[in-house]
N, CA, C, O and the ligand as a Tripos MOL2 file, in Angstrom:
@<TRIPOS>MOLECULE
protein
  261   259    66     0     0
PROTEIN
NO_CHARGES

@<TRIPOS>ATOM
      1 N           0.7960   -1.0750   -0.1570 N.3       1 MET1
      2 CA         -0.1450    0.0360   -0.0670 C.3       1 MET1
      3 C           0.8800    1.2380   -0.0800 C.2       1 MET1
      4 O           1.8540    1.2270    0.6720 O.2       1 MET1
      5 N           0.6480    2.2060   -0.9000 N.am      2 LYS2
      6 CA          1.4530    3.2650   -1.1290 C.3       2 LYS2
      7 C           0.6910    4.4770   -0.2940 C.2       2 LYS2
      8 O          -0.5300    4.4670   -0.1390 O.2       2 LYS2
      9 N           1.5200    5.4920    0.2110 N.am      3 ALA3
     10 CA          1.0220    6.4190    0.9240 C.3       3 ALA3
     11 C           0.3390    7.4620    0.0680 C.2       3 ALA3
     12 O           0.8430    7.6690   -1.0360 O.2       3 ALA3
     13 N          -0.6410    8.0900    0.3870 N.am      4 LYS4
     14 CA         -1.3730    9.2370   -0.3880 C.3       4 LYS4
     15 C          -1.1350   10.5520    0.1920 C.2       4 LYS4
     16 O          -1.2620   10.6570    1.4120 O.2       4 LYS4
     17 N          -0.8300   11.5030   -0.4530 N.am      5 VAL5
     18 CA         -0.9220   12.8400    0.0120 C.3       5 VAL5
     19 C          -1.8950   13.8360   -0.9060 C.2       5 VAL5
     20 O          -2.1950   13.4850   -2.0470 O.2       5 VAL5
     21 N          -2.2730   14.8290   -0.4670 N.am      6 LYS6
     22 CA         -3.0870   15.8000   -1.0930 C.3       6 LYS6
     23 C          -2.3150   16.9400   -1.5930 C.2       6 LYS6
     24 O          -1.6010   17.6530   -0.8880 O.2       6 LYS6
     25 N          -2.5250   17.0840   -3.0080 N.am      7 CYS7
     26 CA         -1.7120   18.4900   -3.4140 C.3       7 CYS7
     27 C          -2.2670   19.5680   -2.6890 C.2       7 CYS7
     28 O          -3.4720   19.6170   -2.4420 O.2       7 CYS7
     29 N          -1.2890   20.6210   -2.2550 N.am      8 PRO8
     30 CA         -1.5130   21.6710   -1.3620 C.3       8 PRO8
     31 C          -2.3140   22.7250   -2.1610 C.2       8 PRO8
     32 O          -3.0850   23.4980   -1.5910 O.2       8 PRO8
     33 N          -2.1170   22.7340   -3.4520 N.am      9 THR9
     34 CA         -2.6580   23.6220   -4.2680 C.3       9 THR9
     35 C          -3.9390   23.4580   -4.8070 C.2       9 THR9
     36 O          -4.7440   24.3840   -4.9010 O.2       9 THR9
     37 N          -4.1820   22.1430   -5.2160 N.am     10 CYS10
     38 CA         -5.2850   21.8390   -5.8980 C.3      10 CYS10
     39 C          -6.4040   20.7360   -5.2920 C.2      10 CYS10
     40 O          -7.5070   20.4520   -5.7600 O.2      10 CYS10
     41 N          -5.7120   20.1920   -4.0430 N.am     11 GLN11
     42 CA         -6.2200   19.0740   -3.1300 C.3      11 GLN11
     43 C          -6.5590   17.8190   -4.0070 C.2      11 GLN11
     44 O          -7.3790   16.9720   -3.6540 O.2      11 GLN11
     45 N          -5.9330   17.7800   -5.0520 N.am     12 LYS12
     46 CA         -5.9470   16.3210   -5.5220 C.3      12 LYS12
     47 C          -5.2170   15.3920   -4.9620 C.2      12 LYS12
     48 O          -4.1080   15.7060   -4.5300 O.2      12 LYS12
     49 N          -5.6440   14.1830   -4.8620 N.am     13 GLU13
     50 CA         -4.7750   13.1020   -4.0170 C.3      13 GLU13
     51 C          -3.9070   12.5290   -5.1390 C.2      13 GLU13
     52 O          -4.2320   12.2670   -6.2970 O.2      13 GLU13
     53 N          -2.8440   12.4090   -4.5860 N.am     14 ILE14
     54 CA         -1.5580   11.7320   -5.3450 C.3      14 ILE14
     55 C          -0.7910   10.7530   -4.5700 C.2      14 ILE14
     56 O          -0.6620   10.8220   -3.3470 O.2      14 ILE14
     57 N          -0.2690    9.8080   -5.3350 N.am     15 GLU15
     58 CA          0.5310    8.7750   -4.6570 C.3      15 GLU15
     59 C           1.9460    9.3930   -4.3200 C.2      15 GLU15
     60 O           2.4780   10.1650   -5.1180 O.2      15 GLU15
     61 N           2.5690    9.0320   -3.0880 N.am     16 TRP16
     62 CA          3.7490    9.5200   -2.8350 C.3      16 TRP16
     63 C           4.7150    8.2790   -3.3920 C.2      16 TRP16
     64 O           4.9970    7.2600   -2.7610 O.2      16 TRP16
     65 N           5.0380    8.5400   -4.3950 N.am     17 SER17
     66 CA          5.8350    7.8330   -5.3250 C.3      17 SER17
     67 C           6.8190    8.5660   -6.4280 C.2      17 SER17
     68 O           6.6930    9.7730   -6.6330 O.2      17 SER17
     69 N           7.5910    7.9510   -6.9750 N.am     18 PRO18
     70 CA          8.3520    8.4980   -8.0810 C.3      18 PRO18
     71 C           7.5570    9.0000   -9.3040 C.2      18 PRO18
     72 O           8.0220    9.7820  -10.1340 O.2      18 PRO18
     73 N           6.1920    8.4250   -9.3410 N.am     19 LEU19
     74 CA          5.3610    8.7430  -10.2900 C.3      19 LEU19
     75 C           5.1310   10.2600  -10.3660 C.2      19 LEU19
     76 O           4.8210   10.8740  -11.3870 O.2      19 LEU19
     77 N           5.3110   10.7400   -9.2370 N.am     20 PHE20
     78 CA          4.8390   12.3450   -8.8950 C.3      20 PHE20
     79 C           6.2500   12.8990   -8.3580 C.2      20 PHE20
     80 O           6.5300   12.9430   -7.1600 O.2      20 PHE20
     81 N           7.0680   13.2990   -9.3500 N.am     21 PRO21
     82 CA          8.3890   14.0960   -8.8370 C.3      21 PRO21
     83 C           8.1870   15.3190   -8.2550 C.2      21 PRO21
     84 O           9.0830   15.7660   -7.5380 O.2      21 PRO21
     85 N           7.1080   15.9920   -8.4370 N.am     22 TYR22
     86 CA          6.7140   17.3500   -7.6680 C.3      22 TYR22
     87 C           6.1560   17.1770   -6.2660 C.2      22 TYR22
     88 O           5.9210   18.1430   -5.5410 O.2      22 TYR22
     89 N           5.9770   16.0750   -5.9530 N.am     23 ARG23
     90 CA          5.1990   15.7740   -4.5970 C.3      23 ARG23
     91 C           5.6950   16.7250   -3.4450 C.2      23 ARG23
     92 O           6.8640   17.1120   -3.4510 O.2      23 ARG23
     93 N           4.9460   17.0500   -2.6010 N.am     24 PRO24
     94 CA          3.3940   16.8160   -2.4170 C.3      24 PRO24
     95 C           2.5840   17.5330   -3.4250 C.2      24 PRO24
     96 O           1.3780   17.6660   -3.2150 O.2      24 PRO24
     97 N           3.1150   18.0040   -4.4840 N.am     25 PHE25
     98 CA          2.2700   18.7270   -5.3330 C.3      25 PHE25
     99 C           1.9580   17.7790   -6.6440 C.2      25 PHE25
    100 O           2.8930   17.0300   -6.9270 O.2      25 PHE25
    101 N           0.9520   17.7020   -7.3760 N.am     26 CYS26
    102 CA          0.5230   16.6880   -7.9930 C.3      26 CYS26
    103 C           1.2040   17.0340   -9.6570 C.2      26 CYS26
    104 O           1.1790   16.2000  -10.5620 O.2      26 CYS26
    105 N           1.8100   18.4810   -9.7970 N.am     27 SER27
    106 CA          2.2710   18.6980  -10.9320 C.3      27 SER27
    107 C           3.2260   19.8400  -10.7050 C.2      27 SER27
    108 O           3.1870   20.5130   -9.6750 O.2      27 SER27
    109 N           4.1560   20.0670  -11.7600 N.am     28 GLU28
    110 CA          4.9400   21.1820  -11.7090 C.3      28 GLU28
    111 C           4.2170   22.6620  -11.6790 C.2      28 GLU28
    112 O           4.6750   23.6720  -11.1450 O.2      28 GLU28
    113 N           3.1130   22.5480  -12.3080 N.am     29 ARG29
    114 CA          2.2920   23.7640  -12.4840 C.3      29 ARG29
    115 C           1.6440   23.9880  -10.8060 C.2      29 ARG29
    116 O           1.6620   25.1020  -10.2820 O.2      29 ARG29
    117 N           1.2570   23.1280  -10.3080 N.am     30 CYS30
    118 CA          0.8060   23.3300   -8.7430 C.3      30 CYS30
    119 C           1.8140   23.9740   -7.9210 C.2      30 CYS30
    120 O           1.5630   24.8820   -7.1290 O.2      30 CYS30
    121 N           2.9610   23.4780   -8.1340 N.am     31 LYS31
    122 CA          4.2690   23.7330   -7.4070 C.3      31 LYS31
    123 C           4.6030   25.0840   -7.5280 C.2      31 LYS31
    124 O           4.8720   25.7950   -6.5590 O.2      31 LYS31
    125 N           4.5920   25.4890   -8.7850 N.am     32 LEU32
    126 CA          4.7420   27.0270   -9.2970 C.3      32 LEU32
    127 C           3.6690   27.7550   -8.8240 C.2      32 LEU32
    128 O           3.9290   28.9320   -8.5740 O.2      32 LEU32
    129 N           2.5070   27.3770   -8.6240 N.am     33 ILE33
    130 CA          1.6180   28.3410   -8.1920 C.3      33 ILE33
    131 C           1.7290   28.4600   -6.7220 C.2      33 ILE33
    132 O           1.4360   29.5330   -6.1960 O.2      33 ILE33
    133 N           2.1180   27.4710   -6.0230 N.am     34 ASP34
    134 CA          2.2040   27.5820   -4.5200 C.3      34 ASP34
    135 C           3.6160   28.5010   -4.3660 C.2      34 ASP34
    136 O           3.6030   29.4070   -3.5320 O.2      34 ASP34
    137 N           4.6150   28.3090   -5.0270 N.am     35 LEU35
    138 CA          5.8160   29.3500   -4.8120 C.3      35 LEU35
    139 C           5.4180   30.7400   -5.1990 C.2      35 LEU35
    140 O           5.9140   31.7160   -4.6370 O.2      35 LEU35
    141 N           4.6000   30.8350   -6.0750 N.am     36 GLY36
    142 CA          4.1330   32.2070   -6.5910 C.3      36 GLY36
    143 C           3.1310   32.7210   -5.5860 C.2      36 GLY36
    144 O           2.8960   33.9290   -5.5550 O.2      36 GLY36
    145 N           2.6040   31.9980   -4.8720 N.am     37 ALA37
    146 CA          1.5520   32.6630   -3.8910 C.3      37 ALA37
    147 C           2.5060   33.1300   -2.5680 C.2      37 ALA37
    148 O           2.1490   34.0770   -1.8670 O.2      37 ALA37
    149 N           3.5440   32.5020   -2.3390 N.am     38 TRP38
    150 CA          4.4320   33.0010   -1.2360 C.3      38 TRP38
    151 C           4.9830   34.3430   -1.6990 C.2      38 TRP38
    152 O           4.9780   35.3370   -0.9730 O.2      38 TRP38
    153 N           5.4970   34.3210   -3.0410 N.am     39 ALA39
    154 CA          6.3290   35.4610   -3.6420 C.3      39 ALA39
    155 C           5.4690   36.6340   -3.6200 C.2      39 ALA39
    156 O           5.9720   37.7470   -3.4700 O.2      39 ALA39
    157 N           4.0960   36.4660   -3.7710 N.am     40 SER40
    158 CA          3.1840   37.6960   -3.9360 C.3      40 SER40
    159 C           2.8270   38.1400   -2.6190 C.2      40 SER40
    160 O           2.2210   39.2000   -2.4610 O.2      40 SER40
    161 N           3.1890   37.3380   -1.5860 N.am     41 GLY41
    162 CA          2.8850   37.8640   -0.1110 C.3      41 GLY41
    163 C           1.5570   37.4120    0.2890 C.2      41 GLY41
    164 O           1.0670   37.8900    1.3120 O.2      41 GLY41
    165 N           0.9090   36.5390   -0.4020 N.am     42 GLU42
    166 CA         -0.3010   36.1290    0.0600 C.3      42 GLU42
    167 C          -0.2670   35.5210    1.5370 C.2      42 GLU42
    168 O          -1.2410   35.6480    2.2800 O.2      42 GLU42
    169 N           0.8410   34.8870    1.9130 N.am     43 PHE43
    170 CA          0.9920   34.2550    3.0000 C.3      43 PHE43
    171 C           2.1070   34.9600    3.9440 C.2      43 PHE43
    172 O           2.8170   34.3580    4.7490 O.2      43 PHE43
    173 N           2.1190   36.1340    3.7260 N.am     44 ALA44
    174 CA          3.2790   37.0330    4.3730 C.3      44 ALA44
    175 C           2.9170   37.0270    5.8920 C.2      44 ALA44
    176 O           1.7750   37.2350    6.3020 O.2      44 ALA44
    177 N           3.8730   36.8000    6.5990 N.am     45 ILE45
    178 CA          3.7740   36.7950    8.3520 C.3      45 ILE45
    179 C           3.4400   38.2580    8.8130 C.2      45 ILE45
    180 O           4.1150   39.2550    8.5570 O.2      45 ILE45
    181 N           2.4470   38.2150    9.4340 N.am     46 ALA46
    182 CA          2.0240   39.5840    9.9530 C.3      46 ALA46
    183 C           3.0390   40.2140   10.9300 C.2      46 ALA46
    184 O           3.4420   39.5070   11.8550 O.2      46 ALA46
    185 N           3.4370   41.3330   10.8220 N.am     47 GLY47
    186 CA          4.2440   42.0720   11.6580 C.3      47 GLY47
    187 C           5.6370   41.9730   11.4390 C.2      47 GLY47
    188 O           6.4510   42.2580   12.3170 O.2      47 GLY47
    189 N           5.9370   41.6010   10.3580 N.am     48 GLU48
    190 CA          7.2210   41.5490    9.6430 C.3      48 GLU48
    191 C           7.5420   43.0650    8.9120 C.2      48 GLU48
    192 O           6.6870   43.6340    8.2340 O.2      48 GLU48
    193 N           8.7480   43.5630    9.1280 N.am     49 PRO49
    194 CA          8.8330   44.9720    8.6480 C.3      49 PRO49
    195 C           8.5910   44.9210    7.2170 C.2      49 PRO49
    196 O           9.1340   44.0380    6.5520 O.2      49 PRO49
    197 N           7.7660   45.8530    6.6340 N.am     50 ALA50
    198 CA          7.4870   46.0140    5.4140 C.3      50 ALA50
    199 C           8.5530   47.0320    4.4390 C.2      50 ALA50
    200 O           8.8600   46.9010    3.2540 O.2      50 ALA50
    201 N           8.8510   47.7830    5.1580 N.am     51 THR51
    202 CA          9.9480   48.6420    4.5950 C.3      51 THR51
    203 C          11.3510   48.8110    5.5090 C.2      51 THR51
    204 O          11.5450   49.8030    6.2120 O.2      51 THR51
    205 N          12.0730   47.9590    5.4200 N.am     52 PRO52
    206 CA         13.5080   48.0080    6.0960 C.3      52 PRO52
    207 C          14.3650   48.9340    5.6390 C.2      52 PRO52
    208 O          15.3400   49.2570    6.3180 O.2      52 PRO52
    209 N          14.0930   49.5300    4.3240 N.am     53 LEU53
    210 CA         15.0700   50.6780    3.9660 C.3      53 LEU53
    211 C          14.5480   51.8580    4.7330 C.2      53 LEU53
    212 O          15.4560   52.6180    5.0710 O.2      53 LEU53
    213 N          13.5350   52.1710    5.0460 N.am     54 ASP54
    214 CA         12.7710   53.3210    5.7380 C.3      54 ASP54
    215 C          13.8320   53.4110    7.2310 C.2      54 ASP54
    216 O          14.4000   54.3940    7.7080 O.2      54 ASP54
    217 N          13.8100   52.0120    7.6840 N.am     55 GLU55
    218 CA         14.2680   52.0660    9.0690 C.3      55 GLU55
    219 C          15.8480   52.4930    9.1290 C.2      55 GLU55
    220 O          16.3350   53.2750    9.9450 O.2      55 GLU55
    221 N          16.4890   51.8540    8.1570 N.am     56 HIS56
    222 CA         17.8690   52.1560    7.6950 C.3      56 HIS56
    223 C          18.2760   53.6250    7.6500 C.2      56 HIS56
    224 O          19.2680   54.1700    8.1340 O.2      56 HIS56
    225 N          17.1230   54.1980    6.8520 N.am     57 TYR57
    226 CA         17.3880   55.7660    6.6210 C.3      57 TYR57
    227 C          17.2520   56.6650    7.7300 C.2      57 TYR57
    228 O          17.9270   57.6910    7.8030 O.2      57 TYR57
    229 N          16.2830   56.2790    8.7310 N.am     58 GLN58
    230 CA         16.1320   56.8410    9.9450 C.3      58 GLN58
    231 C          17.3840   57.0310   10.8830 C.2      58 GLN58
    232 O          17.6830   58.0630   11.4840 O.2      58 GLN58
    233 N          18.0790   55.7830   10.8860 N.am     59 THR59
    234 CA         19.2310   55.6050   11.7500 C.3      59 THR59
    235 C          20.2630   56.4600   11.2880 C.2      59 THR59
    236 O          20.9850   57.0890   12.0610 O.2      59 THR59
    237 N          20.3720   56.5110    9.8750 N.am     60 GLU60
    238 CA         21.4460   57.3520    9.2380 C.3      60 GLU60
    239 C          21.2530   58.9570    9.1600 C.2      60 GLU60
    240 O          22.1140   59.7490    8.7790 O.2      60 GLU60
    241 N          19.9080   59.2840    9.6120 N.am     61 ASP61
    242 CA         19.5590   60.5250    9.5320 C.3      61 ASP61
    243 C          20.3870   61.4520   10.6420 C.2      61 ASP61
    244 O          20.1590   61.3310   11.8460 O.2      61 ASP61
    245 N          21.3930   62.4090   10.1070 N.am     62 PRO62
    246 CA         22.0250   63.2490   11.0630 C.3      62 PRO62
    247 C          21.4100   64.1160   12.0400 C.2      62 PRO62
    248 O          21.9990   64.5280   13.0390 O.2      62 PRO62
    249 N          20.0620   64.4220   11.6960 N.am     63 LYS63
    250 CA         19.3860   65.2440   12.7460 C.3      63 LYS63
    251 C          19.0690   64.4550   13.9800 C.2      63 LYS63
    252 O          18.7220   65.0320   15.0110 O.2      63 LYS63
    253 N          19.1820   63.1200   13.9020 N.am     64 LEU64
    254 CA         18.9000   62.4120   15.0050 C.3      64 LEU64
    255 C          19.9300   62.3020   16.0350 C.2      64 LEU64
    256 O          19.6510   61.8730   17.1550 O.2      64 LEU64
    257 N          21.1630   62.6860   15.6910 N.am     65 HIS65
    258 CA         22.2620   62.3860   16.4940 C.3      65 HIS65
    259 C          22.8320   63.6150   17.0970 C.2      65 HIS65
    260 O          23.8120   63.5420   17.8390 O.2      65 HIS65
    261 ZN         -2.2640   20.0000   -7.9850 Zn       66 ZN66
@<TRIPOS>BOND
     1     1     2 1
     2     2     3 1
     3     3     4 2
     4     3     5 am
     5     5     6 1
     6     6     7 1
     7     7     8 2
     8     7     9 am
     9     9    10 1
    10    10    11 1
    11    11    12 2
    12    11    13 am
    13    13    14 1
    14    14    15 1
    15    15    16 2
    16    15    17 am
    17    17    18 1
    18    18    19 1
    19    19    20 2
    20    19    21 am
    21    21    22 1
    22    22    23 1
    23    23    24 2
    24    23    25 am
    25    25    26 1
    26    26    27 1
    27    27    28 2
    28    27    29 am
    29    29    30 1
    30    30    31 1
    31    31    32 2
    32    31    33 am
    33    33    34 1
    34    34    35 1
    35    35    36 2
    36    35    37 am
    37    37    38 1
    38    38    39 1
    39    39    40 2
    40    39    41 am
    41    41    42 1
    42    42    43 1
    43    43    44 2
    44    43    45 am
    45    45    46 1
    46    46    47 1
    47    47    48 2
    48    47    49 am
    49    49    50 1
    50    50    51 1
    51    51    52 2
    52    51    53 am
    53    53    54 1
    54    54    55 1
    55    55    56 2
    56    55    57 am
    57    57    58 1
    58    58    59 1
    59    59    60 2
    60    59    61 am
    61    61    62 1
    62    62    63 1
    63    63    64 2
    64    63    65 am
    65    65    66 1
    66    66    67 1
    67    67    68 2
    68    67    69 am
    69    69    70 1
    70    70    71 1
    71    71    72 2
    72    71    73 am
    73    73    74 1
    74    74    75 1
    75    75    76 2
    76    75    77 am
    77    77    78 1
    78    78    79 1
    79    79    80 2
    80    79    81 am
    81    81    82 1
    82    82    83 1
    83    83    84 2
    84    83    85 am
    85    85    86 1
    86    86    87 1
    87    87    88 2
    88    87    89 am
    89    89    90 1
    90    90    91 1
    91    91    92 2
    92    91    93 am
    93    93    94 1
    94    94    95 1
    95    95    96 2
    96    95    97 am
    97    97    98 1
    98    98    99 1
    99    99   100 2
   100    99   101 am
   101   101   102 1
   102   102   103 1
   103   103   104 2
   104   103   105 am
   105   105   106 1
   106   106   107 1
   107   107   108 2
   108   107   109 am
   109   109   110 1
   110   110   111 1
   111   111   112 2
   112   111   113 am
   113   113   114 1
   114   114   115 1
   115   115   116 2
   116   115   117 am
   117   117   118 1
   118   118   119 1
   119   119   120 2
   120   119   121 am
   121   121   122 1
   122   122   123 1
   123   123   124 2
   124   123   125 am
   125   125   126 1
   126   126   127 1
   127   127   128 2
   128   127   129 am
   129   129   130 1
   130   130   131 1
   131   131   132 2
   132   131   133 am
   133   133   134 1
   134   134   135 1
   135   135   136 2
   136   135   137 am
   137   137   138 1
   138   138   139 1
   139   139   140 2
   140   139   141 am
   141   141   142 1
   142   142   143 1
   143   143   144 2
   144   143   145 am
   145   145   146 1
   146   146   147 1
   147   147   148 2
   148   147   149 am
   149   149   150 1
   150   150   151 1
   151   151   152 2
   152   151   153 am
   153   153   154 1
   154   154   155 1
   155   155   156 2
   156   155   157 am
   157   157   158 1
   158   158   159 1
   159   159   160 2
   160   159   161 am
   161   161   162 1
   162   162   163 1
   163   163   164 2
   164   163   165 am
   165   165   166 1
   166   166   167 1
   167   167   168 2
   168   167   169 am
   169   169   170 1
   170   170   171 1
   171   171   172 2
   172   171   173 am
   173   173   174 1
   174   174   175 1
   175   175   176 2
   176   175   177 am
   177   177   178 1
   178   178   179 1
   179   179   180 2
   180   179   181 am
   181   181   182 1
   182   182   183 1
   183   183   184 2
   184   183   185 am
   185   185   186 1
   186   186   187 1
   187   187   188 2
   188   187   189 am
   189   189   190 1
   190   190   191 1
   191   191   192 2
   192   191   193 am
   193   193   194 1
   194   194   195 1
   195   195   196 2
   196   195   197 am
   197   197   198 1
   198   198   199 1
   199   199   200 2
   200   199   201 am
   201   201   202 1
   202   202   203 1
   203   203   204 2
   204   203   205 am
   205   205   206 1
   206   206   207 1
   207   207   208 2
   208   207   209 am
   209   209   210 1
   210   210   211 1
   211   211   212 2
   212   211   213 am
   213   213   214 1
   214   214   215 1
   215   215   216 2
   216   215   217 am
   217   217   218 1
   218   218   219 1
   219   219   220 2
   220   219   221 am
   221   221   222 1
   222   222   223 1
   223   223   224 2
   224   223   225 am
   225   225   226 1
   226   226   227 1
   227   227   228 2
   228   227   229 am
   229   229   230 1
   230   230   231 1
   231   231   232 2
   232   231   233 am
   233   233   234 1
   234   234   235 1
   235   235   236 2
   236   235   237 am
   237   237   238 1
   238   238   239 1
   239   239   240 2
   240   239   241 am
   241   241   242 1
   242   242   243 1
   243   243   244 2
   244   243   245 am
   245   245   246 1
   246   246   247 1
   247   247   248 2
   248   247   249 am
   249   249   250 1
   250   250   251 1
   251   251   252 2
   252   251   253 am
   253   253   254 1
   254   254   255 1
   255   255   256 2
   256   255   257 am
   257   257   258 1
   258   258   259 1
   259   259   260 2
@<TRIPOS>SUBSTRUCTURE
     1 MET1         2 RESIDUE 1 A MET
     2 LYS2         6 RESIDUE 1 A LYS
     3 ALA3        10 RESIDUE 1 A ALA
     4 LYS4        14 RESIDUE 1 A LYS
     5 VAL5        18 RESIDUE 1 A VAL
     6 LYS6        22 RESIDUE 1 A LYS
     7 CYS7        26 RESIDUE 1 A CYS
     8 PRO8        30 RESIDUE 1 A PRO
     9 THR9        34 RESIDUE 1 A THR
    10 CYS10       38 RESIDUE 1 A CYS
    11 GLN11       42 RESIDUE 1 A GLN
    12 LYS12       46 RESIDUE 1 A LYS
    13 GLU13       50 RESIDUE 1 A GLU
    14 ILE14       54 RESIDUE 1 A ILE
    15 GLU15       58 RESIDUE 1 A GLU
    16 TRP16       62 RESIDUE 1 A TRP
    17 SER17       66 RESIDUE 1 A SER
    18 PRO18       70 RESIDUE 1 A PRO
    19 LEU19       74 RESIDUE 1 A LEU
    20 PHE20       78 RESIDUE 1 A PHE
    21 PRO21       82 RESIDUE 1 A PRO
    22 TYR22       86 RESIDUE 1 A TYR
    23 ARG23       90 RESIDUE 1 A ARG
    24 PRO24       94 RESIDUE 1 A PRO
    25 PHE25       98 RESIDUE 1 A PHE
    26 CYS26      102 RESIDUE 1 A CYS
    27 SER27      106 RESIDUE 1 A SER
    28 GLU28      110 RESIDUE 1 A GLU
    29 ARG29      114 RESIDUE 1 A ARG
    30 CYS30      118 RESIDUE 1 A CYS
    31 LYS31      122 RESIDUE 1 A LYS
    32 LEU32      126 RESIDUE 1 A LEU
    33 ILE33      130 RESIDUE 1 A ILE
    34 ASP34      134 RESIDUE 1 A ASP
    35 LEU35      138 RESIDUE 1 A LEU
    36 GLY36      142 RESIDUE 1 A GLY
    37 ALA37      146 RESIDUE 1 A ALA
    38 TRP38      150 RESIDUE 1 A TRP
    39 ALA39      154 RESIDUE 1 A ALA
    40 SER40      158 RESIDUE 1 A SER
    41 GLY41      162 RESIDUE 1 A GLY
    42 GLU42      166 RESIDUE 1 A GLU
    43 PHE43      170 RESIDUE 1 A PHE
    44 ALA44      174 RESIDUE 1 A ALA
    45 ILE45      178 RESIDUE 1 A ILE
    46 ALA46      182 RESIDUE 1 A ALA
    47 GLY47      186 RESIDUE 1 A GLY
    48 GLU48      190 RESIDUE 1 A GLU
    49 PRO49      194 RESIDUE 1 A PRO
    50 ALA50      198 RESIDUE 1 A ALA
    51 THR51      202 RESIDUE 1 A THR
    52 PRO52      206 RESIDUE 1 A PRO
    53 LEU53      210 RESIDUE 1 A LEU
    54 ASP54      214 RESIDUE 1 A ASP
    55 GLU55      218 RESIDUE 1 A GLU
    56 HIS56      222 RESIDUE 1 A HIS
    57 TYR57      226 RESIDUE 1 A TYR
    58 GLN58      230 RESIDUE 1 A GLN
    59 THR59      234 RESIDUE 1 A THR
    60 GLU60      238 RESIDUE 1 A GLU
    61 ASP61      242 RESIDUE 1 A ASP
    62 PRO62      246 RESIDUE 1 A PRO
    63 LYS63      250 RESIDUE 1 A LYS
    64 LEU64      254 RESIDUE 1 A LEU
    65 HIS65      258 RESIDUE 1 A HIS
    66 ZN66       261 GROUP 0 **** ****
């Protein structure tokens, strides 16, 4: 009996086997969709600094010293 997993992108059930080289995704397409979702910030962690460059600029501002 082979283990089954669900594709995180489309919920399709696949076998955990070399038949599915992109597991846990069912296909390369689903893998890319998932990576794209992360890159676009859909799953961004709340509270993470959105503009680290602004923070840097403030510490370098001579008026603050
Ligand atoms: Zn899929």
